[in-house]
C-alpha positions as CSV (number, residue, x, y, z in Angstrom):
1,M,-9.4,-24.4,10.3
2,S,-6.3,-23.3,12.2
3,L,-4.2,-26.2,10.5
4,D,-5.3,-25.1,7.1
5,R,-4.5,-21.5,7.9
6,E,-1.1,-22.5,9.0
7,L,-0.5,-24.5,5.9
8,L,-1.6,-21.6,3.7
9,H,0.8,-19.2,5.6
10,S,3.6,-21.7,5.3
11,K,3.0,-21.9,1.5
12,K,3.0,-18.2,1.3
13,R,6.3,-17.9,3.2
14,S,7.9,-20.5,0.9
15,A,6.6,-18.7,-2.2
16,L,7.9,-15.4,-0.8
17,A,11.3,-17.0,-0.2
18,E,11.5,-18.3,-3.7
19,S,10.4,-15.1,-5.4
20,A,12.4,-12.8,-3.1
21,P,15.5,-12.3,-5.3
22,A,13.6,-11.5,-8.5
23,D,11.2,-9.2,-6.6
24,S,14.1,-7.4,-4.9
25,A,15.6,-6.7,-8.3
26,V,12.4,-5.3,-9.7
27,G,11.8,-3.2,-6.5
28,A,15.4,-1.8,-6.8
29,A,14.6,-0.9,-10.4
30,V,11.4,0.9,-9.5
31,F,13.3,2.8,-6.7
32,A,16.1,3.7,-9.2
33,V,13.5,5.1,-11.7
34,A,11.8,7.1,-8.9
35,F,15.1,8.4,-7.6
36,A,16.3,9.4,-11.1
37,A,13.1,11.2,-11.8
38,R,13.3,13.2,-8.5
39,L,16.8,14.2,-9.3
40,L,15.5,16.3,-12.2
41,P,14.5,19.3,-10.0
42,V,17.8,19.1,-8.3
43,F,20.2,19.0,-11.3
44,V,18.3,19.7,-14.5
45,F,15.6,22.2,-13.4
46,P,16.9,23.7,-10.1
47,G,14.7,26.2,-8.3
48,I,12.5,26.7,-5.3
49,N,8.8,26.3,-4.7
50,H,8.5,28.6,-1.7
51,P,11.0,30.7,0.3
52,D,10.2,28.5,3.3
53,E,12.2,25.7,1.8
54,V,15.3,27.9,2.0
55,F,14.8,30.2,5.1
56,Q,13.1,27.7,7.4
57,T,15.3,24.6,6.7
58,V,18.5,25.0,4.7
59,E,19.3,28.5,6.0
60,Q,18.9,27.4,9.6
61,A,21.1,24.3,8.9
62,H,23.7,26.7,7.5
63,R,23.5,28.6,10.8
64,L,24.2,25.4,12.8
65,V,27.1,24.4,10.6
66,F,28.8,27.6,9.7
67,G,27.4,30.0,12.3
68,T,26.0,32.6,9.9
69,G,22.6,32.9,8.2
70,L,19.3,34.9,8.0
71,V,16.8,34.5,10.9
72,P,13.2,34.5,9.9
73,W,10.4,35.5,12.3
74,E,9.4,31.8,12.9
75,F,12.8,31.2,14.5
76,V,12.6,34.4,16.5
77,Y,9.1,33.7,17.9
78,G,9.9,29.9,18.1
79,T,7.1,28.5,15.9
80,R,9.4,26.0,14.2
81,S,11.4,23.0,15.6
82,W,15.0,22.4,15.0
83,V,14.5,18.7,14.2
84,L,14.4,19.1,10.4
85,P,17.1,21.8,10.2
86,G,19.3,19.7,12.5
87,A,19.0,16.7,10.3
88,L,19.9,18.8,7.2
89,A,22.8,20.3,9.1
90,G,24.2,16.8,9.5
91,V,24.0,16.2,5.8
92,M,25.5,19.7,5.1
93,K,28.4,19.1,7.5
94,L,29.2,15.7,5.9
95,A,29.2,17.2,2.4
96,S,31.3,20.2,3.5
97,Q,34.1,17.7,4.4
98,F,34.7,17.0,0.7
99,C,34.0,20.4,-0.8
100,A,32.8,23.9,0.0
101,G,30.1,26.2,-1.0
102,P,26.4,25.9,-1.8
103,S,27.2,24.2,-5.2
104,C,28.5,21.3,-3.1
105,Y,26.1,20.7,-0.3
106,M,22.8,21.7,-2.0
107,P,22.9,18.8,-4.5
108,V,23.8,16.4,-1.7
109,I,20.8,17.6,0.4
110,G,18.5,17.4,-2.7
111,S,19.8,13.8,-3.4
112,V,19.1,12.7,0.1
113,L,15.6,14.1,0.0
114,A,15.1,12.6,-3.4
115,A,16.0,9.2,-2.0
116,L,13.5,9.7,0.8
117,G,10.8,10.6,-1.8
118,A,11.7,7.6,-3.9
119,A,11.0,5.4,-0.9
120,S,7.3,6.3,-1.3
121,A,7.3,4.8,-4.8
122,L,9.0,1.7,-3.4
123,C,6.2,1.4,-0.8
124,A,3.7,1.7,-3.7
125,F,5.5,-1.2,-5.4
126,L,5.4,-3.4,-2.3
127,W,1.7,-2.7,-1.9
128,G,1.0,-3.5,-5.5
129,R,3.1,-6.7,-5.4
130,R,1.2,-7.8,-2.3
131,F,-2.2,-7.6,-3.9
132,Y,-1.5,-8.2,-7.7
133,G,1.9,-9.8,-7.9
134,T,5.1,-8.4,-9.4
135,A,3.3,-7.0,-12.5
136,G,0.8,-5.2,-10.3
137,G,3.7,-3.9,-8.1
138,V,5.5,-2.5,-11.2
139,V,2.3,-0.7,-12.4
140,A,1.7,0.9,-9.0
141,G,5.3,1.7,-8.3
142,V,6.0,3.3,-11.7
143,F,2.8,5.2,-11.5
144,A,3.9,6.8,-8.2
145,A,7.5,7.2,-9.5
146,V,6.7,9.3,-12.6
147,W,3.7,11.4,-11.5
148,I,4.6,15.0,-11.8
149,D,3.5,16.2,-8.3
150,A,5.7,13.5,-6.6
151,I,8.6,14.4,-8.8
152,Y,8.3,18.2,-8.2
153,F,7.8,18.1,-4.4
154,G,9.9,15.0,-3.8
155,P,13.3,16.6,-3.3
156,R,12.1,19.8,-1.7
157,A,13.4,20.8,1.8
158,L,9.9,21.4,3.0
159,S,8.4,20.0,6.2
160,D,5.3,19.1,4.2
161,S,7.3,17.0,1.7
162,V,9.5,15.3,4.4
163,A,6.5,14.6,6.6
164,A,4.5,13.1,3.6
165,H,7.3,10.6,2.8
166,V,7.7,9.6,6.4
167,L,3.9,9.2,6.6
168,V,3.9,6.9,3.6
169,I,6.6,4.7,5.1
170,G,4.8,4.6,8.4
171,L,1.5,3.6,6.7
172,Y,3.2,0.8,4.9
173,A,4.7,-0.4,8.2
174,S,1.3,-0.2,9.8
175,T,-0.4,-2.4,7.1
176,P,1.4,-5.8,7.1
177,G,0.2,-8.4,4.6
178,L,0.0,-11.4,7.0
179,P,-1.1,-11.5,10.7
180,E,2.2,-13.1,11.6
181,A,4.0,-10.1,10.1
182,A,2.4,-7.8,12.7
183,T,5.3,-8.2,15.1
184,W,6.3,-6.1,18.1
185,R,9.2,-4.7,16.2
186,R,7.0,-3.7,13.2
187,A,4.4,-2.1,15.5
188,A,7.1,-0.1,17.3
189,V,8.6,1.1,13.9
190,A,5.1,2.0,12.6
191,G,4.2,4.0,15.7
192,A,7.6,5.8,15.6
193,L,7.2,6.8,12.0
194,L,3.7,8.0,12.3
195,S,4.6,10.0,15.4
196,L,7.6,11.5,13.5
197,A,5.3,12.6,10.6
198,A,2.9,14.2,13.0
199,S,5.8,16.0,14.8
200,L,7.2,17.4,11.6
201,R,3.8,18.7,10.5
202,V,1.3,19.1,13.3
203,Q,-1.6,19.7,10.9
204,L,-1.3,16.0,10.0
205,S,-2.0,14.9,13.6
206,P,-5.8,14.4,13.3
207,A,-5.4,12.0,10.3
208,I,-2.5,10.2,11.9
209,A,-4.5,9.8,15.2
210,V,-7.3,8.1,13.2
211,I,-4.9,5.8,11.4
212,G,-3.1,5.0,14.7
213,L,-6.4,4.0,16.4
214,W,-7.3,2.0,13.3
215,G,-4.1,0.0,13.5
216,I,-4.4,-0.5,17.3
217,F,-7.9,-1.9,17.0
218,T,-7.2,-4.1,13.9
219,T,-3.7,-4.9,12.9
220,F,-1.8,-4.4,16.2
221,R,-4.4,-5.6,18.7
222,N,-1.8,-7.8,20.4
223,Q,1.1,-5.3,19.8
224,W,-0.6,-2.1,20.8
225,L,1.9,-1.5,23.7
226,A,4.8,-1.6,21.2
227,F,2.9,0.7,18.8
228,L,2.2,3.2,21.5
229,G,5.7,2.8,22.9
230,G,7.3,3.7,19.6
231,S,5.1,6.7,19.2
232,L,5.8,7.9,22.7
233,V,9.6,7.6,22.3
234,I,9.6,9.8,19.2
235,W,7.2,12.3,20.8
236,L,9.4,12.6,23.9
237,L,12.5,13.0,21.8
238,Y,10.9,15.7,19.8
239,G,9.9,17.5,23.0
240,A,13.5,17.1,24.3
241,V,14.8,18.8,21.2
242,D,12.5,21.7,21.8
243,A,13.5,21.9,25.5
244,F,17.2,21.9,24.4
245,T,16.9,24.4,21.6
246,W,14.1,26.6,23.0
247,S,12.9,27.0,26.5
248,Y,10.6,24.1,27.4
249,P,9.3,20.9,25.7
250,F,7.0,21.2,22.7
251,E,7.4,25.0,22.7
252,S,7.5,25.1,18.9
253,L,4.2,23.2,18.6
254,W,2.5,25.4,21.2
255,H,3.8,28.6,19.6
256,N,2.7,27.4,16.1
257,V,-0.8,26.7,17.3
258,A,-1.1,30.0,19.2
259,A,0.3,32.1,16.3
260,N,-2.0,30.6,13.7
261,L,-5.2,30.1,15.7
262,F,-5.2,32.7,18.4
263,Y,-3.3,35.5,16.8
264,N,-4.4,34.6,13.2
265,I,-1.1,35.4,11.7
266,Q,-2.0,33.1,8.7
267,A,-4.5,35.7,7.6
268,E,-1.7,38.1,6.8
269,Y,-0.6,35.8,4.0
270,G,-4.0,35.6,2.4
271,V,-7.3,33.8,3.1
272,S,-9.0,31.5,0.6
273,P,-12.4,29.7,0.7
274,W,-12.8,26.2,2.0
275,Y,-13.1,24.7,-1.5
276,W,-9.9,26.3,-2.8
277,Y,-8.0,23.0,-2.7
278,L,-10.6,21.1,-4.7
279,S,-11.0,23.8,-7.3
280,T,-7.2,24.2,-7.7
281,V,-6.6,20.5,-8.1
282,L,-9.4,20.2,-10.6
283,E,-8.0,23.1,-12.6
284,Y,-4.4,21.8,-12.3
285,W,-5.1,18.2,-13.3
286,T,-7.8,19.2,-15.9
287,G,-9.1,16.0,-17.6
288,L,-7.0,13.7,-15.5
289,A,-8.9,14.6,-12.3
290,G,-11.9,12.4,-13.1
291,A,-9.6,9.5,-14.0
292,M,-7.6,9.9,-10.8
293,A,-10.8,10.0,-8.7
294,A,-12.1,6.8,-10.3
295,L,-8.7,5.0,-9.9
296,C,-8.5,6.3,-6.3
297,L,-11.9,4.8,-5.5
298,I,-10.9,1.5,-7.0
299,G,-7.7,1.5,-5.1
300,A,-9.4,2.3,-1.8
301,I,-10.8,-1.2,-1.8
302,R,-7.3,-2.6,-1.2
303,L,-5.8,0.4,0.7
304,P,-8.5,2.0,2.8
305,Q,-6.1,3.5,5.4
306,P,-4.1,5.7,2.9
307,F,-7.4,6.7,1.3
308,V,-9.0,7.8,4.6
309,A,-5.8,9.6,5.6
310,A,-5.7,11.6,2.4
311,G,-9.3,12.6,2.9
312,L,-8.7,13.7,6.5
313,I,-5.6,15.6,5.6
314,A,-7.4,17.5,2.8
315,L,-10.4,18.2,5.2
316,T,-8.1,19.4,8.0
317,Y,-6.2,21.9,5.7
318,S,-9.5,23.1,4.2
319,L,-10.6,24.4,7.7
320,F,-7.6,26.8,7.7
321,G,-8.0,30.2,6.0
322,H,-4.5,30.4,4.5
323,K,-4.1,27.8,1.8
324,E,-1.2,26.7,-0.5
325,L,-0.9,23.7,-2.7
326,R,2.2,22.5,-0.9
327,F,0.3,22.1,2.3
328,I,-1.8,19.2,1.0
329,Y,1.1,17.4,-0.7
330,P,0.8,14.5,1.8
331,A,-2.8,14.1,0.7
332,V,-1.9,14.3,-3.0
333,L,0.9,11.8,-2.5
334,L,-1.4,9.3,-0.8
335,A,-4.0,9.8,-3.5
336,I,-1.3,9.1,-6.2
337,I,-0.3,5.8,-4.4
338,V,-3.9,4.7,-4.0
339,S,-4.6,5.6,-7.6
340,G,-1.6,3.5,-8.7
341,I,-3.1,0.5,-6.8
342,G,-6.4,1.2,-8.6
343,L,-4.6,1.2,-11.9
344,A,-3.1,-2.2,-11.1
345,Q,-6.5,-3.5,-10.3
346,L,-7.9,-2.1,-13.6
347,V,-5.0,-3.8,-15.5
348,S,-5.8,-7.1,-13.7
349,W,-9.4,-6.9,-14.7
350,I,-8.5,-6.1,-18.3
351,S,-6.0,-9.0,-18.3
352,A,-8.7,-11.4,-16.9
353,T,-11.2,-10.4,-19.6
354,L,-8.7,-10.8,-22.4
355,R,-7.6,-14.2,-21.2
356,E,-11.1,-15.4,-20.8
357,R,-11.6,-14.6,-24.5
358,G,-8.6,-16.6,-25.6
359,W,-5.9,-13.9,-25.5
360,G,-3.9,-15.6,-22.7
361,W,-0.4,-17.0,-22.6
362,R,0.5,-20.5,-23.8
363,G,0.6,-21.8,-20.2
364,D,-3.0,-20.7,-19.7
365,R,-4.1,-22.4,-23.0
366,A,-2.3,-25.6,-22.0
367,E,-3.9,-25.5,-18.6
368,R,-7.3,-25.0,-20.2
369,D,-6.8,-27.9,-22.6
370,S,-5.8,-30.2,-19.7
371,S,-8.9,-29.2,-17.8
372,C,-11.0,-30.0,-20.9
373,R,-9.3,-33.4,-21.1
374,R,-10.0,-34.1,-17.4
375,R,-13.6,-33.1,-17.9
376,T,-13.9,-35.5,-20.9
377,D,-12.4,-38.3,-18.8
378,A,-14.9,-37.6,-16.0
379,A,-17.7,-37.7,-18.6
380,G,-16.5,-41.0,-19.9
381,T,-16.3,-42.5,-16.5
382,S,-19.9,-41.4,-15.8
383,E,-21.0,-43.0,-19.1
384,R,-19.4,-46.3,-18.2
385,L,-20.9,-46.3,-14.8
386,G,-24.2,-45.4,-16.3
387,A,-23.9,-48.4,-18.6
388,L,-23.2,-50.6,-15.5
389,S,-26.3,-49.2,-13.8
390,K,-28.5,-50.8,-16.6
391,I,-27.6,-54.3,-15.4
392,V,-28.7,-53.6,-11.8
393,D,-32.0,-54.9,-10.5
394,P,-34.8,-52.5,-11.5
395,R,-35.7,-52.1,-7.9
396,Q,-32.2,-50.5,-7.2
397,R,-31.9,-48.7,-10.6
398,H,-33.5,-45.5,-9.5
399,G,-31.4,-45.0,-6.3
400,L,-28.2,-46.0,-8.1
401,G,-28.9,-43.6,-10.9
402,V,-29.4,-40.8,-8.5
403,A,-26.2,-41.6,-6.7
404,L,-24.2,-41.8,-10.0
405,R,-25.6,-38.6,-11.3
406,G,-25.0,-36.8,-8.0
407,A,-21.4,-38.1,-8.0
408,A,-20.7,-37.0,-11.5
409,R,-22.2,-33.5,-10.8
410,S,-20.2,-33.2,-7.6
411,R,-16.9,-34.1,-9.4
412,L,-17.7,-31.6,-12.2
413,R,-18.6,-28.8,-9.8
414,C,-15.5,-29.6,-7.8
415,R,-13.2,-29.3,-10.8
416,R,-15.0,-26.1,-11.9
417,A,-14.3,-24.6,-8.5
418,R,-10.7,-25.6,-8.8
419,R,-10.5,-24.2,-12.3
420,H,-12.1,-20.9,-11.0
421,L,-9.4,-20.8,-8.3
422,V,-6.6,-21.2,-10.8
423,R,-8.2,-18.6,-13.1
424,H,-8.5,-16.2,-10.1
425,R,-4.8,-16.7,-9.4
426,R,-3.4,-16.3,-12.9
427,L,-5.8,-14.0,-14.7
428,C,-6.0,-11.4,-11.9
429,V,-2.3,-11.3,-11.8
430,V,-2.5,-12.6,-8.2
431,P,0.3,-14.9,-7.1
432,P,-0.3,-17.8,-4.7
433,C,1.4,-15.8,-2.0
434,S,-1.2,-12.9,-2.1
435,A,-2.9,-12.0,1.1
436,A,-6.1,-11.2,-0.9
437,L,-6.1,-14.6,-2.4
438,L,-5.6,-16.2,0.9
439,G,-8.6,-14.3,2.3
440,H,-10.6,-15.3,-0.8
441,V,-9.7,-19.0,-0.4
442,R,-10.3,-18.8,3.3
443,R,-13.8,-17.2,3.0
444,S,-15.3,-18.8,-0.1
445,T,-13.3,-21.1,-2.4
446,R,-11.7,-23.4,0.2
447,S,-15.0,-24.0,2.0
448,R,-16.7,-24.5,-1.3
449,L,-14.2,-27.1,-2.4
450,R,-14.4,-29.0,0.9
451,C,-18.2,-29.1,0.6
452,L,-18.1,-30.3,-3.0
453,Q,-15.4,-32.9,-2.2
454,H,-17.4,-34.2,0.7
455,C,-20.6,-34.5,-1.4
456,C,-18.6,-36.2,-4.2
457,L,-17.1,-38.7,-1.8
458,R,-20.4,-39.5,-0.2
459,S,-22.0,-39.9,-3.6
460,W,-19.3,-42.3,-4.8
461,Q,-19.5,-44.3,-1.6
462,T,-23.3,-44.6,-1.9
463,A,-22.9,-45.8,-5.6
464,R,-20.2,-48.3,-4.6
465,R,-22.3,-49.8,-1.9
466,R,-25.3,-50.2,-4.2
467,L,-23.2,-51.7,-6.9
468,C,-21.8,-54.1,-4.3
469,R,-25.3,-55.2,-3.4
470,A,-26.0,-55.9,-7.1
471,S,-22.9,-58.1,-7.1
472,L,-21.1,-56.0,-9.8
473,L,-18.1,-55.1,-7.6
């Protein structure tokens, strides 16, 4: 079994190496479409979603670069970290070297954030390609690239948006397609990205903790030290930034929790019932809400981690009194990606149904004709051997007939199983390098083929021995 698994993995590696250039070009095209769509709120429809995207991020970056700017109460009391404003200050400083004024550095900041948002669509493409081939990757990637919520919130300088995009990349890093892809380096990167997302938005910590434990006990069982090490490094760096900019490590996290939970400052901005997010999304998406829910449930079969993370994020924010739609953007983005995977699965099911009814490509028809010819040859061989069995001594006729019929049935079942495997590869838009296909072969089809081949071989050996006894061979 280990040798077969190694052969399957080697075949997958060779297939990936052969299809890498074409898939890279398609992935780059999906990223370009997502990036261009997210530039629309930057250049074509400029505006802000909430004052926080100016006063808590860009304005503070302006203070770091130019020394002037408004100071909101969050940066007086110390409830916000300087990590995100500091990163934007680096982009602003770089842009100010070539031109001056907000008309110069604001589009640059928006473009950088749009590129980060487009990375989530690229992750959706990579997930879809892993499960359904390049065509499935295009379906999932384009779906995540053009959905309106991802376009609208993608280039926003909000901690919710940035944390959501980092979370998606971290989830992709924590879900490798092959066991051998779960390396120490990947585990460290996944842990670091998930820890950074939790640091940027502390409300995401419960969902990220569950996903982290999930990865430690499943994917990174042998690399859990690297996973925890990457998380700890980012966590300590975040605390060091607070210690350098405020008074002590993790001061912004503590003040944020104290201000919202103990002093209940969030109630001053309005309190909504626990079901506000659900009712708002249903009203906002109207008729598409049911379709999105169905696609999300289908996609959760392939991507359970993002689906669970989206549910936990929505549940966590529902427990807080003050609610805004931008708060659950990480959950909405994950739901969009999972729905894209569900749409790719639906397309593969429709494609399989149409091809089974004769609407396939020429290659599928040729393959079906060749399989019919092979079945006809097998039937002719069985007829010839059946004719030979009539010459055998009547005392051996019954046993020989049973052996021949068993051999013919075994061969026919074996070829049917192989044809089913080919149909599963081609009709479901699943390439030979798919991890799902490898799991399917490993669990059912491969063992079935072995069983049938063994039965076929034993039946033919029995028939040969009996024919030899009858002096026919």
